[in-house]
Structure formats: structure tokens, C-alpha cells
C-alpha positions as CSV (number, residue, x, y, z in Angstrom):
1,X,25.5,-3.9,11.2
2,X,23.9,-7.0,8.9
3,X,20.8,-5.4,6.8
4,X,17.1,-7.2,6.6
5,X,16.3,-10.0,4.6
6,X,13.5,-6.7,3.6
7,X,16.7,-4.5,3.2
8,X,18.4,-6.8,0.6
9,X,15.3,-7.0,-2.0
10,X,14.6,-3.8,-2.0
11,X,12.5,-3.1,0.8
12,X,8.7,-2.0,0.0
13,X,8.5,-1.1,-3.4
14,X,9.4,-5.0,-4.3
15,X,6.6,-6.1,-1.9
16,X,4.4,-3.9,-3.9
17,X,5.6,-4.6,-7.1
18,X,5.6,-8.9,-6.5
19,X,2.0,-8.3,-4.7
20,X,0.8,-6.3,-8.0
21,X,1.5,-8.9,-9.7
22,X,0.6,-11.9,-7.6
23,X,-2.8,-10.5,-7.1
24,X,-3.7,-9.2,-10.8
25,X,-3.1,-12.9,-12.2
26,X,-5.2,-14.0,-9.0
27,X,-8.1,-11.8,-9.6
28,X,-7.9,-12.7,-13.0
29,X,-7.9,-16.6,-13.0
30,X,-11.4,-18.0,-13.5
31,X,-11.9,-20.2,-10.1
32,X,-9.5,-17.9,-7.8
33,X,-11.1,-14.5,-8.2
34,X,-14.2,-15.6,-7.5
35,X,-13.1,-16.3,-3.7
36,X,-12.0,-12.0,-4.1
37,X,-15.1,-10.3,-5.5
38,X,-16.4,-7.8,-3.9
39,X,-12.7,-7.1,-2.1
40,X,-10.7,-4.5,-3.2
41,X,-7.2,-5.5,-4.5
42,X,-5.2,-2.5,-3.8
43,X,-6.3,-2.7,-0.3
44,X,-5.3,-6.9,0.2
45,X,-2.0,-5.6,-1.7
46,X,-1.4,-3.3,0.7
47,X,-1.8,-5.1,3.7
48,X,0.2,-8.5,2.3
49,X,2.9,-6.1,1.6
50,X,3.2,-4.5,4.8
51,X,2.7,-8.1,7.2
52,X,5.5,-9.8,4.8
53,X,7.6,-6.8,5.2
54,X,7.4,-7.1,9.2
55,X,7.9,-10.8,8.9
56,X,11.2,-10.2,7.3
57,X,12.6,-7.7,9.1
58,X,11.3,-4.4,7.8
59,X,10.3,-1.0,10.1
60,X,6.8,-1.5,8.8
61,X,3.9,-1.6,11.5
62,X,1.6,-3.9,10.4
63,X,-2.1,-2.6,10.7
64,X,-4.1,-5.9,9.2
65,X,-5.7,-8.8,11.2
């Protein structure tokens, strides 16, 4: 049985690392960071990781909007 892309790239730990790095940079950015004031970074990272996992064939339930 062929693995999904999700499994091939390392599953949820890979998504979590990628989104942590990405959102650390976005929140620290002088201009982009303004759009995220008042929004919990950890929740955004988690929802983005779940969304991408589902789109890449992971057995994850996306609970976001």
C-alpha cells in the first residue's frame, strides 16, 4: 500500500515544526505581525497543521472553520 504524502514527509511532527517556524517569523514581522495581534499563535499553528495534514492525506480530523 502506498503511503500518503502526509506520511512520506514525516506526519504531524513535520507540520508542527514548519508552522512553528513560519508563524514565529510572521508574528515577529513588523508589518505582517499587526494582522495577528490578539490572536493566539499556538491555536493558529495547530489549525494550520491539521488543515494541511488533511489536504495531504493524513488521518486527521480538521476542526477549524
